[in-house]
VOGU-3710 file (C-alpha; in Angstrom, 3 decimals, decimal comma):
1> mntnrrdnsd> 94,207/111,898/220,779  92,812/115,638/219,978  92,412/118,637/222,697  90,841/122,259/221,735  91,021/125,023/223,305  86,743/125,467/223,772  85,646/128,682/222,082  84,934/131,413/224,354  80,741/131,411/223,869  78,034/132,310/226,209
11> deyfvigdkg> 76,282/129,016/224,687  76,028/126,298/227,308  74,927/123,058/225,473  74,051/119,285/225,312  73,689/119,152/221,058  73,474/116,432/219,075  73,954/116,510/215,365  76,580/115,736/212,052  77,587/119,547/211,516  81,119/118,782/210,686
21> eigfidfeda> 82,796/116,541/208,135  85,022/114,064/208,298  87,287/112,160/205,443  88,429/109,258/205,523  90,284/107,574/208,073  93,083/104,377/208,196  92,301/103,322/211,424  95,278/101,441/210,876  97,513/103,983/209,455  96,998/106,636/211,795
31> ksvydydptt> 96,774/104,735/215,251  96,680/107,889/217,170  93,336/108,880/216,329  92,147/105,930/218,976  94,746/105,040/221,146  94,473/107,461/224,003  96,579/108,090/227,022  94,219/109,078/229,743  97,228/111,019/231,869  97,101/113,496/229,143
41> egpvlisvpf> 93,842/114,514/229,070  93,124/116,523/232,204  91,193/115,923/234,918  88,166/114,440/232,890  88,396/110,734/231,775  86,311/109,226/228,396  86,490/106,080/227,773  86,544/105,018/224,539  83,867/103,919/222,244  82,891/100,676/220,958
51> pfvggkpqsv> 86,563/99,559/221,490  88,805/97,023/219,152  88,765/93,661/219,090  92,014/92,046/218,405  93,726/94,979/216,549  90,504/95,284/214,664  86,874/97,401/214,912  83,963/95,679/216,162  81,531/95,037/213,406  77,586/94,951/213,386
61> lvgetskcai> 75,227/93,436/211,374  73,479/96,104/208,827  69,884/97,068/209,945  70,545/96,070/213,225  71,498/98,854/216,577  75,120/97,952/218,178  75,196/100,252/221,431  78,196/101,304/223,721  78,416/103,157/226,975  80,771/105,728/227,454
71> tvgnntsdpv> 81,784/106,960/230,591  82,604/110,310/231,356  84,743/110,159/235,002  85,431/113,842/237,545  89,323/111,803/239,106  89,953/115,374/240,854  88,665/116,475/243,965  87,227/119,612/242,709  84,226/120,013/240,746  84,151/120,059/236,528
81> elwgvkifcs> 82,008/121,752/234,430  80,689/119,454/231,225  79,993/121,938/228,804  78,762/120,315/225,863  78,717/116,581/224,253  77,989/116,430/221,015  78,420/114,312/217,404  80,943/116,419/215,719  80,714/114,357/212,177  80,263/111,103/210,856
91> npadsftlsl> 80,321/108,880/208,059  77,810/108,196/206,714  75,712/110,529/208,036  72,985/110,028/210,346  74,340/106,997/211,275  75,392/107,535/215,112  73,145/108,439/217,630  74,241/110,169/221,657  71,580/109,515/224,391  71,944/109,674/228,284
101> tepppansqt> 69,472/106,569/228,732  69,847/103,206/227,099  68,491/102,208/223,782  65,846/100,302/224,039  66,478/96,517/222,377  66,151/96,377/218,795  62,579/94,507/219,046  61,237/96,632/221,497  58,856/99,555/220,911  60,444/102,084/222,587
111> kcvrgfysle> 62,130/104,965/220,788  65,478/105,648/222,014  65,514/109,796/222,561  67,827/111,240/220,252  69,021/114,242/222,113  70,519/115,623/225,110  67,994/117,921/226,379  68,280/120,515/229,762  69,681/119,149/232,604  69,274/120,826/236,347
121> drvlqpherl> 73,045/120,241/237,386  75,519/120,590/234,540  78,466/119,741/236,825  80,443/117,082/237,011  81,580/116,435/241,096  84,348/114,948/242,514  85,154/111,271/241,590  81,535/111,395/239,932  80,675/109,370/236,844  78,400/110,427/233,760
131> tiwlsckpqe> 77,144/107,414/231,029  76,180/108,223/227,761  75,046/105,802/225,252  76,759/105,806/221,804  75,030/103,456/218,970  75,189/102,607/215,631  72,838/101,637/213,361  74,124/101,193/209,273  71,905/100,999/206,505  75,227/100,007/204,179
141> mgmhtsvvqf> 78,261/97,851/204,324  81,766/99,263/204,714  83,068/101,497/207,560  81,312/103,451/210,387  82,755/106,387/211,432  82,039/109,211/213,722  84,310/111,682/215,886  82,883/112,350/219,333  83,340/115,790/221,516  83,355/116,467/224,350
151> dvaderlerv> 83,694/119,743/225,863  85,122/120,036/229,215  86,016/122,995/231,824  87,784/125,342/229,271  88,943/121,846/226,862  87,367/119,913/224,151  88,064/116,446/224,098  87,699/114,024/221,360  86,780/110,572/220,597  87,050/108,812/216,537
161> vfvlaedkvs> 84,698/105,832/216,080  84,781/103,393/213,879  81,754/100,230/213,453  82,346/98,160/210,477  79,155/97,391/209,365  78,820/93,821/207,069  75,819/91,354/206,376  75,319/88,187/206,989  77,502/86,911/203,927  80,541/89,042/204,639
171> hslapnrpys> 80,488/87,912/208,932  80,206/84,295/207,982  83,783/85,078/205,988  85,534/86,377/209,281  88,362/84,986/209,628  88,522/81,431/211,073  91,697/82,050/213,292  94,065/85,270/214,317  96,669/85,202/211,745  99,959/84,615/212,594
181> svprrkqiav> 103,508/85,171/210,350  105,384/81,828/209,962  108,927/82,507/211,263  112,000/82,215/209,677  113,190/78,617/209,257  117,131/77,665/210,347  118,507/75,459/207,344  118,651/71,740/208,349  121,774/70,214/207,837  121,589/67,594/204,746
191> dnrnlvssrp> 124,907/64,721/204,816  125,294/61,672/202,338  123,449/59,108/204,589  120,305/60,726/203,252  117,720/58,482/202,057  116,615/59,361/198,692  113,434/57,840/197,263  112,669/57,336/193,323  110,998/60,512/191,674  108,346/61,073/189,900
201> tratawgtkn> 107,731/59,571/186,828  109,566/61,368/184,420  110,063/61,395/180,445  111,246/57,761/179,313  115,235/57,707/177,912  115,524/58,269/175,010  114,751/62,190/175,261  119,219/62,681/175,896  120,034/63,477/172,666  120,538/66,725/174,316
211> klpefpipqd> 121,444/66,668/177,756  121,440/70,061/179,779  124,285/71,069/181,330  124,336/71,124/185,480  125,381/74,985/184,258  126,268/75,565/188,841  126,835/79,071/189,488  130,130/80,290/189,257  132,005/80,928/192,933  133,440/84,354/192,611
221> vrellqnkqv> 129,836/85,596/190,544  127,659/84,386/193,903  129,477/86,264/195,656  130,262/89,521/193,938  126,248/89,122/193,992  125,670/88,577/197,980  128,225/91,486/198,743  125,443/93,531/196,880  127,908/94,607/194,063  126,826/94,690/190,628
231> pgvlegglsr> 128,883/92,981/187,666  130,731/94,992/185,386  128,427/92,808/182,591  125,160/94,530/183,634  126,793/98,588/183,956  127,212/99,097/180,187  123,586/97,411/179,140  122,942/94,370/176,409  124,706/94,682/173,318  125,776/91,791/170,861
241> enyatffstl> 129,031/90,956/172,064  127,808/90,298/175,769  124,469/88,996/175,291  125,109/86,088/176,794  127,305/87,256/180,091  124,711/89,695/180,340  121,739/87,439/180,215  123,060/84,636/182,413  123,754/87,038/184,696  120,797/88,604/185,370
251> limeelhleg> 119,542/84,912/185,540  122,082/84,168/188,503  120,347/87,107/190,000  117,015/85,309/189,959  118,677/82,369/190,820  119,617/83,721/194,185  117,277/85,105/194,999  114,891/82,047/194,538  117,520/79,956/196,780  117,396/82,819/199,349
261> amrchnmegv> 113,394/82,155/199,347  113,317/79,110/199,051  115,157/78,779/202,475  112,919/81,241/204,530  110,114/78,908/203,994  112,123/76,482/206,137  109,291/75,110/208,489  110,478/73,190/211,825  107,835/70,773/213,929  105,217/70,486/211,284
271> hmkrkgsqfl> 102,624/67,613/210,988  102,242/65,607/207,714  99,054/63,339/207,004  99,430/60,710/205,295  97,514/60,380/201,345  96,717/56,959/200,007  99,733/54,463/201,082  101,906/56,712/198,837  101,817/60,078/199,400  102,224/62,041/202,819
281> alevpglaek> 100,152/65,937/202,740  102,840/68,715/203,770  100,589/72,564/204,359  102,872/74,891/203,171  101,047/77,933/204,138  101,712/81,125/201,803  101,765/78,683/199,161  98,864/79,748/197,522  100,415/83,535/196,973  103,047/81,389/195,569
291> rpslvhgdhv> 105,465/82,284/198,346  106,779/79,585/198,344  106,805/78,908/194,415  106,670/75,106/194,370  106,306/73,089/191,666  105,886/69,466/190,256  109,368/67,554/190,607  110,691/70,030/193,584  112,353/67,951/196,395  112,038/68,611/200,324
301> svkraaygna> 114,542/67,296/202,758  112,804/66,150/206,168  113,890/64,840/209,456  111,868/63,840/212,992  111,828/67,118/214,781  112,380/65,268/217,894  115,768/64,138/217,462  116,794/67,959/216,853  120,710/68,553/215,354  121,896/64,813/217,297
311> pgttvykgyi> 124,759/63,246/214,953  123,552/60,748/212,347  119,913/61,674/212,711  118,814/60,417/209,003  116,709/62,785/206,675  114,432/62,055/204,306  114,659/62,959/200,716  110,949/64,109/199,169  109,872/64,396/195,550  106,882/66,916/194,918
321> hcvaadevll> 104,008/64,743/193,112  101,325/67,111/193,185  101,087/70,853/194,228  97,374/72,007/195,425  95,998/75,111/196,907  97,792/75,256/200,129  99,562/71,640/200,396  101,534/69,647/198,296  101,899/65,718/198,146  105,491/64,068/198,798
331> rfyddlqafh> 106,510/60,638/197,713  109,206/59,807/200,083  111,509/56,436/200,980  110,053/53,049/201,149  111,540/53,385/205,385  109,502/57,166/206,138  106,479/55,783/204,342  105,931/52,893/206,716  106,637/54,276/209,872  104,656/57,468/209,529
341> wngnlydvqf> 101,938/58,162/211,655  100,271/61,495/211,356  100,815/62,434/214,977  104,958/63,124/214,543  106,237/66,366/213,840  108,818/67,252/211,296  111,324/69,560/210,620  111,474/70,409/206,780  113,659/72,174/204,454  112,507/73,344/200,524
351> tynrvnmrrl> 115,355/73,093/197,863  114,962/74,933/194,250  114,427/72,871/191,496  117,416/74,095/189,169  115,884/72,468/185,744  113,747/75,659/184,437  117,150/77,745/185,360  119,153/75,092/182,854  116,794/75,567/180,243  117,426/79,640/180,143
361> yqaveaavsl> 120,971/79,154/180,857  121,345/76,762/177,592  119,176/79,743/175,560  121,050/82,770/175,769  123,990/80,560/175,190  123,138/78,846/172,513  121,458/82,422/171,413  124,601/83,678/170,648  124,696/81,372/167,104  121,643/83,201/166,078
371> dpdllfpses> 121,554/85,563/162,647  121,986/89,078/164,667  119,064/90,855/162,953  116,965/88,411/165,020  118,369/89,601/168,073  119,853/92,866/167,293  117,549/93,952/164,152  119,379/97,481/162,573  118,359/100,592/160,830  120,295/98,883/157,553
381> tqrkltqtae> 118,236/95,831/157,996  116,140/94,510/154,867  112,449/92,693/155,057  113,209/89,600/152,404  110,047/89,170/150,690  108,709/86,936/148,182  105,932/86,851/146,086  102,338/85,247/147,103  99,146/85,214/145,905  96,261/87,263/147,661
391> ispfsrlnee> 94,862/84,648/150,283  91,382/83,208/150,804  91,138/83,669/154,947  89,441/80,254/156,108  88,267/83,019/158,874  86,709/86,461/158,452  89,446/89,530/158,620  89,171/92,863/158,982  91,526/94,619/156,533  94,745/94,761/159,130
401> qkhsvemilq> 94,191/90,804/159,902  94,486/89,844/155,847  97,869/92,409/155,742  99,429/90,589/158,292  98,946/87,494/157,101  99,552/88,511/153,872  103,205/89,959/154,906  103,890/86,679/157,415  103,578/83,819/154,120  105,884/86,536/152,303
411> cdgappyvif> 108,273/87,023/154,516  111,231/84,946/155,028  113,957/84,379/157,597  115,048/87,391/159,979  113,952/89,962/161,208  111,127/88,789/163,269  107,509/89,720/162,354  105,281/91,134/164,588  101,659/91,490/165,140  101,027/94,257/167,752
421> gppgtgktmt> 97,577/93,501/169,252  95,941/95,559/171,903  93,411/93,783/173,870  90,431/92,702/171,712  91,805/92,901/168,488  91,700/89,589/167,521  95,737/88,814/167,444  95,555/85,175/168,622  92,873/85,015/165,989  95,181/86,378/163,144
431> lveamlqvha> 98,229/84,230/164,748  95,328/80,993/164,082  95,078/82,429/160,426  98,631/82,353/159,559  99,264/79,021/160,963  96,511/78,053/158,869  97,561/79,177/155,946  100,972/78,316/155,900  99,556/74,896/156,151  97,599/74,517/153,516
441> trkngqilvc> 99,954/76,697/151,197  102,936/74,988/151,983  103,366/71,306/151,852  106,866/71,166/153,763  105,782/73,792/156,359  106,867/72,964/159,931  105,147/75,051/162,414  105,772/75,522/166,468  103,678/77,614/168,340  104,720/78,371/171,622
451> aasnsaadhi> 102,491/80,259/174,607  103,618/81,622/178,130  101,083/79,379/179,596  98,805/76,692/179,063  95,740/77,858/179,179  96,662/79,994/176,345  98,659/76,944/174,420  95,129/75,024/174,862  93,093/78,568/173,516  95,867/78,224/170,339
461> lqklisneva> 95,114/74,701/169,896  91,323/75,075/170,566  90,937/77,594/167,550  93,141/75,151/165,163  90,753/72,216/165,453  87,842/74,034/165,356  88,161/75,125/162,043  86,328/73,165/160,087  86,651/74,756/156,877  91,103/74,448/157,443
471> nvkdneifrl> 90,403/70,698/158,036  93,916/70,265/159,535  93,968/66,888/160,145  94,247/65,648/163,938  97,606/63,373/163,280  99,032/66,170/162,034  98,693/68,764/165,345  100,411/67,672/168,533  100,258/69,240/171,709  103,450/68,935/174,246
481> natgrsyedv> 102,584/68,927/177,190  105,542/69,167/180,792  105,701/66,154/182,699  104,543/68,029/185,823  101,058/69,198/184,144  98,130/67,569/185,386  96,238/64,529/183,337  92,884/66,260/184,970  93,879/70,226/183,647  93,651/68,917/179,686
491> hpdhirfcyf> 90,201/69,355/178,403  88,783/66,105/177,477  88,753/66,704/173,758  92,431/67,691/173,709  93,564/64,035/175,456  93,961/63,152/171,764  96,962/65,615/170,870  98,698/64,753/173,293  101,261/62,205/174,384  101,258/60,439/177,703
501> edtifkcppl> 101,704/57,060/179,696  99,413/56,063/182,770  98,422/59,758/182,895  101,989/61,257/182,766  102,901/63,304/180,561  106,105/62,357/177,602  107,856/64,013/174,675  107,120/61,114/171,951  110,452/59,972/170,030  112,330/62,033/167,548
511> qallqyriii> 110,659/59,744/164,468  107,128/60,605/165,574  108,453/64,272/166,325  109,156/64,479/162,916  105,919/63,525/161,259  103,798/66,237/162,485  103,197/70,198/160,749  102,055/71,638/163,440  103,448/71,504/167,653  101,991/73,644/170,328
521> stymsssllh> 103,913/74,026/173,326  104,820/76,585/176,178  108,459/78,488/175,835  110,000/76,328/178,663  108,290/72,939/177,255  109,390/73,739/173,927  112,971/72,126/175,731  111,708/68,780/175,119  111,759/69,112/171,389  115,760/70,212/172,094
531> aegvkhghft> 116,448/67,411/174,330  114,552/64,610/171,946  117,238/65,590/168,948  114,959/67,791/166,647  117,371/69,938/164,728  118,049/73,578/163,932  116,252/74,501/161,003  113,567/71,958/160,975  110,284/74,654/161,660  110,097/77,001/158,851
541> hifldecgqa> 108,105/79,025/161,076  108,178/79,622/164,314  104,550/81,864/165,700  105,402/82,807/169,838  101,834/83,995/171,241  101,610/86,233/173,786  105,230/87,393/173,928  105,216/90,442/176,132  104,344/88,039/179,309  107,751/86,021/178,385
551> sepevmvpls> 111,425/87,001/179,454  113,650/87,313/176,647  115,612/84,096/178,118  112,188/82,401/178,141  111,912/83,144/174,265  115,094/82,269/172,877  114,341/78,642/174,161  112,463/77,758/171,203  114,599/80,204/169,267  117,734/79,611/169,572
561> nfcsretlvv> 117,367/76,049/169,586  115,267/75,457/166,369  116,210/78,897/164,240  117,889/78,627/161,209  118,776/81,498/158,756  115,332/80,730/156,489  113,186/80,590/159,644  110,435/82,794/159,741  109,691/83,885/163,245  106,555/85,293/164,448
571> lagdpqqlgp> 105,858/87,494/167,585  102,171/88,337/169,142  101,791/90,042/171,871  101,110/93,561/173,793  103,886/95,028/175,441  101,591/97,586/177,291  100,020/94,057/178,966  101,637/92,077/181,695  105,240/91,167/180,986  107,089/88,846/182,155
581> vvyskeaeaf> 107,235/87,142/186,278  110,611/88,092/187,873  111,455/87,764/191,186  114,560/89,517/191,332  113,633/93,047/191,995  117,410/93,889/190,834  117,364/91,696/187,919  114,242/92,882/186,682  114,864/96,421/187,004  118,577/95,770/184,824
591> glgksylerl> 116,203/93,919/181,894  115,529/90,780/183,062  111,203/92,129/183,595  111,782/93,826/179,709  110,077/90,815/177,067  111,990/90,726/174,192  109,047/92,302/172,348  108,970/95,404/174,125  113,007/95,401/173,772  112,542/95,778/169,837
601> feskvysnge> 109,701/97,985/169,777  112,511/100,577/171,937  114,660/99,776/168,329  113,818/102,333/165,418  113,278/99,240/163,303  110,040/98,658/164,894  108,784/102,374/165,721  108,906/102,714/162,145  108,291/99,252/161,077  104,689/99,173/159,501
611> kkgfltklvk> 106,407/100,813/156,939  109,251/98,649/156,839  107,369/94,958/157,007  108,349/94,545/160,360  105,246/94,817/162,193  101,080/95,308/161,867  99,580/97,156/164,293  95,953/95,928/164,961  93,357/98,391/166,287  90,241/97,222/165,692
621> nyrchpaild> 88,925/96,172/169,424  85,991/93,549/168,838  85,316/93,181/172,766  84,534/96,053/173,918  81,501/98,644/174,353  82,802/101,933/173,251  82,840/103,421/176,598  84,912/100,502/178,371  87,356/101,309/175,622  88,165/104,976/175,331
631> lpsklfynae> 90,147/105,393/178,333  92,982/102,998/177,834  92,463/103,476/174,429  93,834/107,056/175,578  96,158/106,080/178,455  98,034/102,914/176,220  97,378/102,616/172,816  97,167/106,614/171,731  94,164/107,146/171,628  94,021/104,800/168,182
641> liackedtss> 92,036/102,081/168,902  88,411/101,746/167,169  85,507/100,237/168,991  84,240/97,881/166,721  82,031/95,840/168,823  78,680/94,856/167,520  75,218/95,788/168,519  76,226/97,316/172,040  73,049/99,127/173,045  71,345/95,563/172,705
651> silgiadflp> 74,041/93,753/175,366  73,690/97,214/177,877  69,104/96,774/177,606  69,199/93,616/179,912  71,262/95,800/182,827  70,663/99,519/182,150  68,083/99,432/185,244  71,588/98,042/187,286  72,845/101,457/186,302  73,163/104,832/187,457
661> nkefpvlfig> 73,854/106,339/183,925  72,205/103,816/181,434  74,128/104,801/178,750  77,799/104,482/180,358  78,635/100,968/181,247  81,231/101,492/183,281  80,362/101,483/187,728  82,267/102,073/190,532  80,734/101,159/193,878  83,122/103,289/196,681
671> iqgcderegn> 83,150/100,773/199,407  85,146/100,857/203,133  85,768/97,870/204,255  88,693/95,908/206,097  92,614/93,977/204,855  92,231/90,630/206,665  94,350/87,506/206,047  93,655/84,781/208,846  95,643/81,315/210,147  99,117/81,428/208,886
681> npswfnriea> 98,478/82,164/205,353  99,518/85,826/204,429  96,700/86,203/201,514  94,807/89,365/202,053  91,417/89,050/201,508  88,478/91,907/202,076  84,964/90,341/203,353  82,734/93,196/203,117  83,976/93,572/199,252  83,371/89,901/198,715
691> skvveiinkl> 79,758/90,076/199,809  79,447/93,052/197,636  80,539/91,254/194,699  78,265/88,273/195,363  74,787/90,954/196,116  76,384/92,397/192,173  76,243/89,292/190,707  72,933/88,215/192,621  71,386/91,358/191,395  72,071/91,335/187,677
701> rakadidead> 71,415/87,607/187,526  67,792/89,161/188,527  67,743/92,226/186,871  69,256/90,676/183,041  68,640/87,810/181,181  73,144/86,644/181,530  74,428/83,752/182,250  77,140/82,831/184,953  79,526/81,988/182,420  78,683/85,483/181,244
711> igvitpyrqq> 80,329/87,140/184,380  83,846/87,123/185,470  85,700/88,475/188,888  88,642/89,887/188,916  90,727/89,947/192,394  95,127/90,758/192,848  95,194/88,074/195,993  94,661/84,725/195,717  92,828/84,331/199,218  90,175/86,358/198,470
721> vlkikgilen> 89,692/84,886/195,075  88,801/81,264/197,528  86,477/83,282/199,254  84,099/84,881/196,429  84,612/81,404/195,274  83,147/79,581/198,431  79,910/81,750/198,614  79,421/80,921/194,448  79,842/77,565/195,348  77,506/77,793/198,343
731> wemsdvkvgs> 74,913/79,503/195,936  74,870/77,120/192,826  77,515/79,655/190,987  80,162/77,925/190,402  80,309/78,878/186,695  81,163/82,386/187,433  85,163/82,492/186,889  86,772/84,061/189,959  90,397/83,948/189,435  93,593/87,281/189,204
741> veqfqgqere> 94,289/89,679/185,991  96,559/87,045/185,197  93,981/84,072/184,961  92,597/86,856/182,952  94,723/87,950/180,295  93,485/87,002/176,586  90,058/86,145/178,082  87,344/88,006/178,232  83,344/88,045/179,832  80,079/89,912/179,535
751> viivstvrst> 80,654/91,348/182,308  83,886/91,736/185,076  83,710/93,052/188,296  87,221/94,291/189,846  87,658/93,387/193,843  90,340/95,434/194,677  90,391/94,368/198,104  92,675/97,430/199,711  91,886/99,765/202,314  94,746/100,519/203,854
761> vkhnhfdkty> 97,455/102,514/202,685  100,308/101,188/204,870  100,009/98,099/202,836  100,939/99,249/199,882  104,655/98,815/200,229  104,037/95,054/201,298  102,273/95,106/197,847  105,108/96,233/195,876  107,729/94,127/197,296  105,394/91,148/195,914
771> slgflsnpkr> 104,325/92,376/193,247  100,586/91,879/194,374  97,466/94,063/193,727  96,806/96,288/191,725  98,343/99,864/192,162  101,717/101,180/190,712  101,513/98,403/188,129  99,893/100,266/184,663  99,840/96,529/182,805  97,521/95,249/185,347
781> fnvaitraks> 95,575/97,922/185,340  95,351/97,803/181,616  94,241/94,127/181,392  92,110/94,324/184,455  89,814/96,497/182,737  89,560/95,881/179,201  88,331/92,082/179,816  84,850/93,587/179,611  82,957/93,122/176,752  79,835/95,590/178,011
791> lliivgnphi> 79,455/95,881/181,914  82,195/96,831/184,290  82,254/97,713/187,597  84,693/97,730/190,458  84,039/97,517/193,642  86,556/99,589/196,662  88,062/102,034/197,976  88,373/105,080/196,486  90,911/106,743/199,305  92,862/104,033/198,341
801> iskdpywekl> 92,454/103,162/194,536  93,245/107,186/194,174  96,530/106,712/194,876  97,406/104,907/191,672  96,656/107,850/189,252  95,632/105,528/185,890  93,081/103,853/188,656  92,459/107,930/190,069  91,731/108,837/185,813  89,512/105,994/186,245
811> lwlcvennsy> 87,204/106,929/189,507  86,652/110,428/188,106  85,958/109,382/184,707  83,180/107,445/186,647  82,307/110,567/188,661  82,122/112,532/186,195  79,610/110,747/184,167  77,439/109,749/187,081  78,715/106,051/187,758  79,558/106,184/191,242
821> kgcplperqc> 77,383/104,847/193,940  79,493/104,324/197,521  81,130/105,872/200,102  81,835/110,067/200,029  85,019/110,279/197,697  88,538/111,338/198,697  89,810/114,772/196,911  90,747/114,726/193,873  94,467/114,308/193,730  95,267/114,992/189,623
831> hvsteesinf> 92,894/116,891/187,351  91,677/116,172/184,312  91,784/118,780/182,094  88,574/119,629/179,459  90,170/118,357/176,732  91,128/115,287/178,246  88,070/114,250/180,165  85,566/112,433/178,509  81,805/112,031/178,081  79,099/109,280/177,928
841> sgkpk> 79,722/108,248/175,025  83,177/107,219/175,118  84,382/109,677/172,755  87,138/112,845/173,432  84,450/115,849/173,757
//
């Protein structure tokens, strides 16, 4: 509530007009602007126009008129002068109307009177009430805001009005039920009388030659960390002498965090539904956002809720066989399976699966025996080179790519050779070419290639087998999959390179493994080779793709188990793109969030590595239009990237009509939507932005010769992904890929649409806590805006997005190039100098 002294004036008026200016008002962050206390406002009480429903502004369909009666009442025994009522300002302008009479229905031919006219009596008599009508007829989606001023006696009272305008698509996406967070649950006591079910099918018994130790957390370290004390080994930083202890301590910090996070998601009094004859389905709120993070093989403990903590209560242990979007399939002991019915209520305790952490402990302990030049190359480190003839490439390579492959063929042993590949520079293609050259020129060459994700590993496999010139035989390549990977997740063309039994992936016996020339795996799954007995030195070359996405202990899983002094390690990646996923903020801060690649780049050896033969930087970008590439090149790569995309003009012609500036294919569409959640799902969505994204896709499909598969939608929240996917599927456009930044790393599309979701300032802290959203994460920004080849469209609230310096630069770059449409802009936070500004050609002025 704002109360201001009325200016001394002889003018007596009832007026309407958009005379003031109104900026962005965050209704959730500034409750005082609409939460009024009638007892403090004086003799006249004014009702709240368009009051909130369920804590949110009322909504109205675009093109329709919504009206609300405002009551002005004199609650005193004395007359009160009502000098004037006016709309001080509206955003968008002219979207609100005042009238003394009720506006006619939408289908009426009667015209609404827009103004106030002179009245014989402008005095509110004792206990008299005057009704004034405020109406809103929005012409576009988004939050509509107005300030209505009332001059009463010698005071000025204000009412701030919020109305959310939406279309039929966004209206269909409204929350199906109010959001209610899942309460924190207490831990269930598990005793020796638990009944244990059979585990999901695992690899057969031969994979035990190198049994994985248990690596229990030392009690003294556990107590130290739980008491929020910092172990001394972390205070001094990483060194050769403390390598294993340093990273083991960081891993313990991470594990303790995961233990606590898992306990927080225990549930009481929940249902499980039978799925087939073998499984029970448990809905897990937050699973979509990996809170909790559950994987195949994790176990849960459950007991009948009706028995509480009574002595002798049976606790059943079940194992997760499948993880879906919001539920898991569990297999329990036969007694529970047989007597379960869907009306039963259960208390559920989640248990953290330590297998992957144990693999990481083993890797960092084994790493101490590696060549010192592999872990800590020094300025005195010399590159060992062998003579080799000039190569005949199997693919078309540029000068830097060809040089990189030739260097890999000449290198022998440590230190690692690095292919530094910014977005779109062809680092994976270069990596594949190097593998094919090793295969062709080294008869005894044995290659292990690891990637950070299954999709990235599959991409490498596809590149290898699609090169017909190299002629690599099918029986020379093996794609190693974790047992927990779904059989349906593997492309049918790739199944022949995998080993499985009854659709369960496994690791073949040692003798079979030794026959393959090229083995492809994720970092973590490569530990299966060690368990099977593959020895140090078996692989002559180890290629690690997207190395910047993996933590250093993850990278050590293949390196510490298979490297000898003669093994050549090749790293491909970009430390300016997405880094490792670390859940413990403390562990991340002390170094677990820094990749092995990034640590190497901090050393003087690799800062001048091109001259010493330690790395090749790829600078020619074949993906992006110059205007799309220019800003990330300046922000992250010292303006060294060279746009080499062929035929940029023709790729833009088909969508030129969509752009305000036909020569600048980056468009920012400003829209003020609303952050929402529903049910027990903690994931956020913005239905206004979701509808706008679909509207854009329809316009592009109508105006340009663009296939659905040429369009990608990037958004940081799982629920927004699902909302957009649902609309597209209903409209039979399921070939448009919708996903997170992480799902798009390493990929590209002709058109990328980014939905930022956030429209509320106060949730920024939430996003930082859970590493969600786009703000305050430069690497996520870099990846998001470099996936587009021909057109990049950002849909978001400019008042929120401009809080981040990187997004703010992109916003004002669009404004300067006449490529901004939508809601009014915020004030500029950081001004770009003339020397730094960018013109529509994408080149420095």
